[in-house]
C-alpha positions in Angstrom: 0.0 0.0 0.0 1.1 3.6 -0.6 2.5 5.3 2.5 0.9 8.4 3.9 4.1 10.2 3.2 3.9 9.4 -0.4 0.3 10.5 -0.6 1.2 13.8 1.0 4.0 14.2 -1.6 1.5 13.7 -4.4 -1.0 16.2 -2.9 1.8 18.7 -2.5 2.9 18.3 -6.1 -0.7 18.7 -7.4 -1.1 21.9 -5.4 2.2 23.4 -6.6 1.3 22.5 -10.2 -2.1 24.2 -10.0 -0.4 27.4 -8.8 2.1 27.4 -11.7 -0.3 26.9 -14.6 -2.1 30.1 -13.7 0.9 32.1 -14.8 1.8 30.5 -18.1 0.0 29.2 -21.2 0.7 25.5 -21.9 -0.6 23.0 -24.4 -3.8 21.1 -24.0 -2.0 17.9 -23.1 -0.2 19.7 -20.2 -3.3 21.3 -18.7 -3.6 20.6 -15.0 -6.6 18.3 -15.3 -4.6 16.0 -17.6 -1.5 16.0 -15.4 -3.5 15.4 -12.2 -5.5 12.6 -13.8 -2.2 11.0 -15.0 -0.7 11.2 -11.5 -3.8 9.7 -9.9 -3.9 7.0 -12.5 -0.3 6.1 -12.0 -0.8 6.0 -8.2 -3.8 3.7 -8.6 -1.8 1.4 -10.9 1.0 1.3 -8.3 -1.5 0.5 -5.6 -2.9 -2.5 -7.5 0.6 -3.8 -8.2 1.6 -3.6 -4.5 -1.5 -5.4 -3.4 -0.8 -8.3 -5.7 2.8 -8.4 -4.4 1.5 -8.6 -0.8 -0.6 -11.6 -1.6 2.4 -13.4 -2.9 4.1 -12.8 0.5 7.0 -10.7 -0.9 5.6 -7.2 -0.8 8.0 -4.6 -2.2 7.3 -1.0 -1.4 8.8 1.4 -3.8 8.1 4.9 -4.9 10.4 5.0 -8.0 7.5 5.6 -10.4 6.1 8.3 -8.2 9.5 10.0 -8.0 9.9 9.7 -11.8 6.5 11.5 -12.2 7.5 14.1 -9.6 10.8 14.7 -11.6 8.8 15.1 -14.8 6.4 17.4 -13.1 9.2 19.5 -11.7 10.6 19.9 -15.3 7.1 20.9 -16.5 6.6 23.4 -13.6 10.1 24.9 -14.2 9.4 25.2 -17.9 6.1 27.0 -17.3 7.8 29.4 -15.0 10.4 30.4 -17.5 8.1 30.6 -20.6 6.8 34.0 -21.3 3.0 34.2 -22.0 2.4 34.3 -25.8 5.7 32.6 -26.6 5.1 30.1 -29.5 5.2 26.5 -28.3 6.7 23.6 -30.3 4.7 20.4 -30.0 3.5 17.3 -31.8 -0.2 17.6 -31.2 -1.3 15.3 -34.0 -3.2 12.0 -34.4 -2.5 9.6 -37.2 -5.2 7.0 -38.1 -4.9 3.9 -40.1 -7.0 3.9 -43.2 -8.7 0.6 -42.6 -10.8 2.0 -39.8 -11.9 5.2 -41.5 -11.8 5.0 -45.3 -13.6 2.7 -47.7 -13.0 2.0 -51.4 -16.1 1.3 -53.3 -16.9 -2.4 -54.1 -19.7 -1.6 -56.6 -22.0 1.4 -57.5 -24.8 -0.3 -55.6 -22.8 -0.8 -52.4 -21.6 2.9 -52.6 -25.2 4.0 -53.1 -26.3 2.1 -50.1 -23.6 3.4 -47.8 -23.7 7.0 -48.7 -27.4 7.5 -49.7 -29.8 4.8 -48.5 -28.2 3.8 -45.2 -26.2 6.7 -43.8 -27.0 5.5 -40.3 -25.2 2.2 -40.9 -22.1 1.4 -38.7 -19.7 2.2 -41.6 -20.9 5.7 -42.1 -23.0 6.7 -39.1 -22.3 10.1 -37.6 -20.7 9.9 -34.2 -21.8 11.8 -31.1 -19.9 10.5 -28.0 -16.5 11.2 -26.5 -13.4 11.4 -28.7 -10.4 9.1 -28.5 -7.4 10.0 -26.4 -4.2 10.0 -28.4 -1.1 8.6 -26.6 2.2 10.3 -26.0 4.9 8.7 -28.1 7.4 11.4 -29.2 10.6 11.5 -27.1 12.9 13.2 -29.6 12.0 16.8 -29.1 12.2 18.1 -25.5 9.4 20.5 -26.1 7.2 17.8 -27.7 7.4 15.2 -25.0 4.3 16.3 -23.2 2.0 16.6 -26.3 0.0 14.1 -28.2 2.0 12.5 -31.0 0.4 9.7 -33.0 -1.6 6.6 -32.5 -2.9 3.9 -34.8 -6.5 2.8 -34.7 -7.0 -0.9 -35.4 -9.5 -1.8 -38.1 -11.2 -4.6 -36.3 -15.0 -4.4 -36.1 -15.0 -4.0 -32.3 -13.0 -0.8 -32.8 -15.5 0.9 -35.1 -16.6 3.2 -32.2 -13.1 4.7 -32.1 -14.3 7.6 -34.1 -17.4 8.3 -32.1 -17.4 11.9 -31.0 -16.7 13.4 -34.5 -19.5 15.1 -36.4 -18.9 16.0 -40.1 -19.3 19.7 -41.1 -20.4 20.6 -44.6 -17.7 22.7 -46.3 -18.1 26.4 -45.7 -17.5 29.1 -48.3 -13.9 29.0 -49.3 -11.8 31.0 -46.9 -9.7 32.0 -49.9 -12.5 34.4 -50.8 -11.8 36.3 -47.6 -8.1 35.4 -47.1 -5.3 36.2 -49.5 -3.2 33.2 -50.4 -0.1 32.8 -52.6 0.1 30.8 -55.8 0.8 27.1 -55.2 4.6 27.5 -54.8 4.3 31.1 -53.5 5.9 32.6 -56.5 4.2 34.5 -59.3 5.8 33.5 -62.6 5.0 32.6 -66.2 5.9 29.5 -68.2 4.9 25.8 -68.5 4.4 25.2 -64.8 1.7 27.6 -63.5 -1.4 28.7 -65.3 -2.0 32.3 -66.5 -3.8 34.3 -69.2 -0.5 35.3 -70.9 2.3 32.8 -71.6 5.5 33.2 -73.6 7.9 30.6 -75.1 10.6 33.0 -76.2 9.4 33.5 -79.8 5.6 33.7 -79.3 3.1 35.2 -76.8 -0.1 33.4 -76.1 -2.7 35.9 -74.9 -6.2 35.1 -73.7 -8.5 38.0 -74.5 -12.2 38.6 -75.3 -14.2 40.8 -77.6 -17.6 41.1 -79.3 -18.2 39.1 -82.5 -19.6 41.4 -85.1 -21.5 38.6 -86.8 -23.2 37.0 -83.8 -23.1 40.1 -81.5 -21.9 37.7 -78.8 -18.8 38.1 -76.6 -16.3 35.4 -77.2 -12.9 34.5 -75.9 -9.9 33.7 -78.0 -6.2 33.0 -77.6 -4.1 35.2 -79.8 -0.8 33.7 -80.9 1.6 36.7 -81.3 5.0 36.4 -82.9 7.2 38.7 -80.9 10.5 38.2 -82.7 11.8 40.6 -84.1 10.5 43.0 -81.4 10.1 45.8 -84.0 7.7 43.8 -86.1 5.3 41.9 -83.9 2.4 40.1 -85.6 -0.7 38.1 -84.7 -0.1 34.9 -86.6 -3.2 32.9 -85.5 -6.1 32.8 -83.1 -7.7 30.0 -81.2 -11.4 30.4 -80.2 -11.9 29.0 -76.7 -15.3 30.0 -75.5 -18.6 31.6 -76.6 -19.0 33.8 -73.5 -22.5 34.3 -72.0 -26.0 33.6 -73.4 -29.4 32.8 -72.0 -28.7 29.1 -72.2 -25.0 29.0 -71.2 -22.1 30.7 -69.5 -18.7 29.5 -70.9 -15.5 31.0 -69.6 -11.8 30.1 -70.1 -10.2 30.4 -66.7 -6.6 29.6 -67.5 -4.1 28.3 -70.1 -1.1 26.1 -69.8 1.9 25.5 -72.1 3.7 22.2 -72.1 6.4 22.0 -74.8 4.4 22.0 -78.1 1.0 21.6 -76.4 -1.2 24.5 -75.4 -4.0 23.6 -72.9 -7.1 25.6 -72.2 -9.3 25.1 -69.1 -12.9 26.2 -69.3 -15.8 26.2 -66.8 -19.2 26.0 -68.3 -22.7 26.2 -66.8 -25.9 25.4 -68.8 -29.4 26.5 -68.0 -32.7 24.8 -69.0 -36.3 24.7 -67.9 -38.5 21.5 -68.2 -42.1 21.6 -67.2 -41.5 24.7 -65.2 -38.6 23.2 -63.3 -35.3 25.1 -63.6 -32.1 23.0 -64.1 -28.4 24.0 -64.0 -25.5 21.8 -65.1 -21.8 22.4 -64.6 -19.0 20.8 -66.5 -15.3 21.7 -66.8 -13.4 21.1 -70.1 -9.7 20.9 -71.0 -8.8 21.3 -74.7 -5.4 20.4 -76.0 -3.8 22.1 -79.1 -0.8 21.1 -81.0 1.2 24.3 -81.6 4.3 22.8 -83.1 3.3 25.2 -86.0 2.1 28.3 -84.0 0.6 29.7 -87.2 -1.7 26.8 -87.5 -2.8 25.4 -84.1 -4.6 22.1 -84.3 -7.0 20.8 -81.6 -5.9 17.3 -80.8 -7.8 16.3 -77.7 -10.9 17.3 -75.6 -11.6 16.2 -72.1 -15.0 17.2 -70.6 -15.4 16.5 -66.9 -18.5 16.5 -64.7 -18.7 19.2 -62.1 -18.0 22.8 -61.4 -14.4 23.9 -61.6 -12.4 23.8 -58.4 -8.7 24.0 -59.4 -6.1 22.7 -61.9 -2.4 22.2 -62.0 0.2 21.2 -64.5 3.0 19.3 -62.8 5.6 16.9 -64.1 3.9 16.8 -67.5 0.5 15.8 -65.9 -2.6 17.9 -65.8 -4.6 17.7 -62.6 -8.2 18.8 -63.0 -10.4 19.1 -59.9 -14.2 19.5 -60.0 -17.0 19.2 -57.5 -20.3 17.4 -58.3 -23.4 17.2 -56.2 -26.6 15.1 -56.2 -30.1 15.7 -54.8 -32.3 13.3 -52.8 -32.2 9.8 -54.4 -34.2 6.9 -53.1 -34.1 4.3 -55.8 -31.2 1.9 -56.2 -31.7 2.1 -59.9 -30.4 5.7 -59.7 -27.0 4.6 -58.3 -25.0 5.4 -61.4 -26.6 8.8 -61.7 -24.8 10.1 -58.6 -21.4 8.9 -59.9 -19.3 11.5 -61.8 -17.5 10.8 -65.1 -15.7 12.3 -68.1 -16.2 12.5 -71.8 -12.9 11.9 -73.6 -12.9 12.7 -77.3 -16.7 12.1 -77.3 -16.7 8.9 -75.3 -18.2 9.1 -71.9 -17.2 6.9 -68.9 -17.9 7.1 -65.2 -15.2 6.7 -62.5 -14.9 3.0 -61.6 -16.4 1.9 -58.2 -13.0 0.9 -56.8 -11.7 4.4 -57.4 -14.5 6.0 -55.3 -13.6 6.6 -51.7 -15.8 7.4 -48.7 -15.2 7.6 -45.0 -17.3 6.7 -42.0 -17.7 10.2 -40.8 -19.3 12.1 -43.7 -22.8 10.8 -43.6 -25.6 12.7 -45.3 -23.2 14.7 -47.5 -24.3 14.8 -51.2 -21.1 15.9 -53.0 -18.0 14.4 -54.6 -14.7 15.9 -55.3 -13.7 14.5 -58.7 -10.1 14.4 -59.9 -8.6 13.4 -63.2 -4.8 13.2 -63.9 -3.8 13.2 -67.5 -0.4 12.7 -69.0 -0.1 15.6 -71.5 2.0 13.5 -73.9 -0.6 10.7 -74.0 -3.9 12.3 -73.1 -6.3 9.7 -74.3 -6.4 7.9 -71.0 -6.8 9.6 -67.6 -6.4 8.3 -64.0 -9.4 9.3 -62.1 -11.1 9.0 -58.7 -13.8 10.5 -56.6 -13.9 11.4 -52.9 -17.3 11.5 -51.3 -17.8 14.8 -49.4 -14.2 15.9 -50.2 -13.4 19.0 -48.4 -12.9 22.6 -49.5 -9.1 22.4 -49.6 -7.4 20.4 -52.3 -3.7 20.4 -53.3 -2.2 18.6 -56.3 1.4 17.6 -56.0 3.8 15.9 -58.5 2.9 12.4 -57.1 0.0 13.0 -54.7 -3.3 14.7 -54.0 -4.2 16.0 -50.6 -7.7 16.8 -49.3 -9.0 18.2 -46.0 -12.4 17.9 -44.2 -13.7 19.8 -41.3 -15.2 18.0 -38.2 -16.4 18.9 -34.7 -15.2 16.7 -31.9 -15.6 16.7 -28.1 -12.6 18.1 -26.1 -11.4 15.2 -23.9 -10.7 17.6 -21.0 -13.4 20.3 -21.0 -16.1 18.4 -22.8 -16.7 21.3 -25.1 -17.2 21.0 -28.9 -14.1 22.1 -30.9 -13.1 22.2 -34.6 -10.7 19.7 -36.0 -9.5 18.8 -39.5 -8.8 15.5 -41.1 -6.1 15.6 -43.9 -6.2 12.7 -46.4 -3.4 11.9 -48.9 -3.7 9.9 -52.2 -0.7 8.7 -54.2 -0.5 9.1 -57.9 1.7 6.7 -59.9 1.3 6.4 -63.7 -2.4 6.0 -64.4 -3.2 4.7 -60.9 -4.4 6.7 -57.9 -4.4 4.9 -54.5 -5.0 5.9 -50.9 -1.8 6.5 -48.9 -3.2 4.5 -45.9 -3.1 7.3 -43.4 -5.1 10.3 -42.4 -3.9 13.0 -40.0 -6.1 14.7 -37.5 -5.1 18.3 -36.6 -6.5 21.0 -34.4 -8.7 23.7 -35.7 -9.8 24.7 -39.3 -7.4 25.2 -42.1 -6.8 28.7 -43.4 -4.8 29.7 -46.4 -5.1 26.3 -48.1 -2.7 23.4 -48.3 0.9 23.4 -49.7 3.2 20.5 -50.5 6.9 21.3 -51.0 8.0 20.4 -54.5 11.4 19.1 -53.4 10.6 16.7 -50.5 6.8 16.4 -50.7 6.3 17.6 -47.1 2.9 19.0 -46.5 2.4 22.3 -44.7 -0.9 23.5 -43.2 -2.0 26.4 -41.1 -5.1 26.1 -38.9 -6.9 28.4 -36.6 -8.4 27.2 -33.2 -9.4 28.7 -29.9 -5.8 28.7 -28.8 -4.6 30.7 -31.8 -2.9 29.7 -35.1 -1.0 26.4 -35.7 1.4 25.4 -38.4 1.8 21.6 -39.1 4.3 19.8 -41.3 3.6 16.2 -42.5 5.8 13.9 -44.5 4.6 11.7 -47.4 3.4 9.0 -44.9 1.3 11.7 -43.2 3.4 11.6 -40.1 3.7 14.9 -38.3 7.4 15.9 -38.3 7.1 19.5 -37.1 4.5 21.8 -35.7 4.1 25.2 -34.0 1.0 25.8 -32.0 -0.8 28.7 -30.2 0.7 31.4 -32.4 -0.8 34.9 -32.5 -3.4 34.3 -29.9 -6.1 37.0 -30.2 -4.9 38.2 -33.6 -6.5 37.8 -37.0 -4.4 36.5 -39.8 -5.2 38.2 -43.1 -2.8 36.4 -45.4 -1.1 33.0 -45.4 1.9 32.6 -47.8 4.1 29.5 -48.4 7.5 30.2 -50.0 10.1 27.4 -50.1 10.9 26.4 -46.5 9.0 29.3 -44.9 5.5 30.1 -43.9 4.3 33.7 -43.5 1.3 34.8 -41.4 0.4 38.4 -42.1 -1.8 39.8 -39.3 -2.9 43.1 -37.7 -5.8 45.4 -38.5 -4.1 46.5 -41.8 -1.7 43.5 -42.2 1.1 45.5 -40.7 2.9 42.6 -39.0 4.1 39.2 -40.2 5.1 36.1 -38.3 7.7 34.0 -40.2 8.3 30.4 -39.4 11.5 29.0 -41.0 11.7 25.2 -41.7 15.1 25.2 -43.3 16.4 23.0 -40.5 14.7 21.1 -37.7 12.2 23.5 -36.3 13.2 25.4 -33.2 11.3 28.1 -31.3 14.0 30.7 -32.0 13.3 30.3 -35.8 10.0 32.1 -35.3 10.2 35.8 -35.7 7.6 38.6 -36.1 8.5 41.7 -38.0 6.8 44.9 -39.1 5.7 44.4 -42.7 3.0 46.8 -43.6 3.1 45.9 -47.3 3.0 42.1 -47.4 -0.8 41.7 -47.3 -1.2 42.1 -51.1 1.6 40.3 -52.8 4.9 38.7 -51.8 7.5 37.5 -54.3 10.7 35.5 -54.0 13.5 37.3 -55.9 16.2 34.9 -54.6 16.3 32.4 -51.7 17.2 35.3 -49.4 15.6 38.3 -51.0 11.8 38.9 -50.9 9.7 41.6 -52.5 6.5 43.0 -51.0 4.0 45.0 -53.0 1.1 46.4 -51.1 -1.1 49.4 -50.4 -1.1 51.8 -47.5 -4.2 53.8 -46.8 -3.5 57.5 -46.1 -5.2 58.6 -42.9 -5.2 62.3 -43.9 -5.8 62.1 -47.7 -8.1 59.1 -47.7 -6.2 57.8 -50.7 -4.3 54.5 -51.0 -0.6 54.6 -51.9 1.3 51.7 -53.4 4.2 50.7 -51.2 7.2 48.5 -52.3 9.4 46.9 -49.7 12.5 44.8 -50.0 13.3 42.2 -47.4 16.5 40.3 -46.6 16.2 36.8 -45.2 19.9 35.8 -45.3 19.7 35.4 -41.5 16.4 33.7 -40.6 16.6 35.0 -37.0 17.1 38.6 -38.2 14.5 39.0 -41.0 14.6 42.7 -41.9 13.5 45.3 -44.4 16.4 46.8 -46.4 14.5 49.4 -48.3 10.9 50.8 -48.7 9.5 53.0 -51.5 6.1 54.6 -51.4 4.7 55.8 -54.7 3.0 59.2 -54.9 -0.7 59.4 -54.8 -1.0 60.0 -58.6 -0.1 56.3 -59.2 -2.7 53.6 -58.7 -2.0 49.9 -58.9 -3.8 48.6 -62.0 -4.5 44.9 -61.3 -5.9 44.8 -57.7 -5.2 41.5 -55.9 -4.0 39.6 -59.0 -0.4 38.7 -57.9 0.5 37.6 -61.4 0.6 41.2 -62.6 3.9 41.8 -60.9 6.9 41.0 -63.2 10.0 39.7 -61.4 13.3 39.0 -63.3 15.6 37.5 -60.8 18.5 37.2 -63.3 18.4 40.9 -64.2 17.5 41.9 -60.6 14.6 44.0 -61.8 10.8 44.0 -61.3 7.8 45.8 -62.7 4.4 46.8 -61.4 1.4 48.0 -63.4 0.1 51.4 -62.6 -2.3 54.0 -63.9 -1.2 57.6 -63.6 -3.5 60.6 -64.1 -2.0 63.2 -66.5 -3.1 66.6 -65.1 -2.3 68.4 -68.4 -4.1 66.2 -70.9 -6.7 65.0 -68.3 -6.2 61.4 -69.5 -5.0 58.2 -67.7 -1.7 56.7 -68.6 -1.2 52.9 -68.4 2.4 51.8 -67.8 4.7 49.4 -66.0 7.2 51.1 -63.6 10.5 49.2 -63.7 12.8 49.0 -60.6 16.2 47.7 -59.9 16.8 45.8 -56.7 20.5 45.3 -56.6 22.4 45.8 -53.4 19.3 45.7 -51.2 18.0 49.0 -52.5 15.0 49.9 -54.7 15.7 52.3 -57.5 13.3 53.2 -60.4 15.2 52.6 -63.7 12.5 53.3 -66.2 8.8 53.3 -67.2 7.2 51.3 -70.0 4.4 53.4 -71.3 1.7 51.0 -72.6 -1.0 53.5 -73.4 -1.0 57.3 -72.9 -4.8 57.6 -73.1 -6.1 54.4 -71.6 -9.9 53.8 -71.2 -10.7 50.7 -69.2 -8.0 48.5 -70.7 -4.7 48.9 -68.8 -1.7 46.7 -69.1 -1.8 44.0 -66.4 0.9 41.6 -67.6 4.6 42.1 -68.3 7.1 39.7 -69.8 10.9 40.2 -69.7 13.2 38.6 -72.2 16.9 39.1 -72.9 16.6 42.4 -74.8 13.0 43.3 -74.6 10.2 44.0 -72.1 6.6 43.4 -73.3 3.5 44.9 -71.7 0.2 43.3 -72.4 -3.5 44.3 -72.1 -6.6 42.9 -73.6 -6.3 45.1 -76.7 -2.6 45.3 -77.6 1.0 44.3 -76.9 3.8 46.9 -76.7 7.5 46.0 -76.9 10.1 48.1 -75.0 13.9 48.2 -75.0 15.4 46.5 -72.0 18.1 49.3 -72.0 16.0 52.5 -71.7 12.5 51.0 -71.5 11.3 53.1 -74.5 8.6 51.7 -76.8 9.8 49.9 -79.9 6.6 48.8 -81.5 3.1 47.6 -80.8 0.5 45.2 -82.2 -3.3 45.9 -81.6 -6.0 43.2 -81.5 
């Protein structure tokens, strides 16, 4: 039996701990209720062991385990005393689940139909309402992570089906990206055969997506103009590719982006059709990718057409593969004969086929949802066959990587300590290999709701996510096996993050009423608390660009308190020392200049080799009372910003300013919806122009 002296020691430790936690913020797994419960449980366990020993007539009384707990508690108490309130904590607060107990692959259309439509209350898909599981502590490698939940595997045996009780699926909300600025997939605005844009160049030709009214049909239509830009003093439109018919009473057709992969130009269109049958209004969404052979740019030839069910979500061209993501939905269905009707599919060169049953995935937490996220992966060099799969109730965040696709879903769970409902997010990873897509056999559970989207590093595949929870903002890093390898929790408590940006090994959280501060987390090496810095960055909330690995460019807007006008502000940042991130120079444009492209980060031209950048502006000419459209060109050598020229695009612009700029060896091209102007790279004077 435990001696009175030992029990008094335990009571004393509990009392001292309760005093210490009032003066410092510590992770959930270190809250006093958890520690006290752990101590009491350990004491009870010891008591049982000693009773058994007494029955065997060789009772051994020891308090080694109790003293070990006391030593651990002393470390915790000492740590809480030296931590300053608000200091970011590094922890591994993550749960990793085996796929067998949470995700199903469809056996047949009929079985899928029964599980997700007819019998949502069945054990495999029923919503759960009781207490959540309690992850165990397994990480002992990081001294700051030893007291936080790490990972646990949930067996897939039938008796363990209730392991996920306590989670309730949440229908996806409106995309946070509509309210939160996020960077392009790799954080860098650029042109070429990797990211989509509306203007792409290949050295000799510019491919420009533009629109205008057809004089014959009186309808607005979109075309891609193929413009020969060499020589720069004799530019010519050599061909055009019609890509959409615009809007009508029956249909809205819009080209959202174009890609260039060697001699293949790809257009991505979203289309919505309207119809009325017997007084009932119907809408139908499809997304189309059209492939054109441009080996002879003067005679483009359409070689492939892929029409995919569902409204456009996103697309990406990576490693020669086009990822096309759409969302489909279905209404109330009660007859098993309608099973196929809920399954999405694609029409490839006129032949329609649905995604096969084994490539449809659904979990046991998303009952009653009536949506699919539908993904196809097409090898651009052999587009006649696509890998495809559908994910029932797939979440609002999707990221397509070179060899994987990542989704997130929001759930509500019961806090194991307080009993309160709290947000959590499940992140699922699917592997892409050739024409096959398979589940990665793991799903990660993280605290809070994701903000700013998902991002997978192109070099190592590590996934970065930022979430917001009651305790503040959290940054998580997972490897390809969905194991949490780094995390920072409880950042910026009480603040509101306006922008999340991922660039290389760093994550930027822009916060403050006007985005005047930025917290930067550097993952270049194993994460340490001292690698987290906050700096004054009043101009990062609009656009952030990587000039080199250590030089960043911020382009933003500062609201003038006295004048009421907004001034464009350009800031240069030096990140050569991650612990001393600093601004090296700031330039504020006069009030007569207005940024021309709003929040479209692709409008800023950055030429890292030449160490120059350009931003589109409109300047009011007080003498002629006209607006001038131009690109201001700046040099950024030596950590200083210096204006070196101005590329005048139009000295009397009316509603069609230049919003794209392309830099080549000897020439700078400015592009609007009506014309292209070439400028000398020496003095930035206009050389020639071509009008559409």
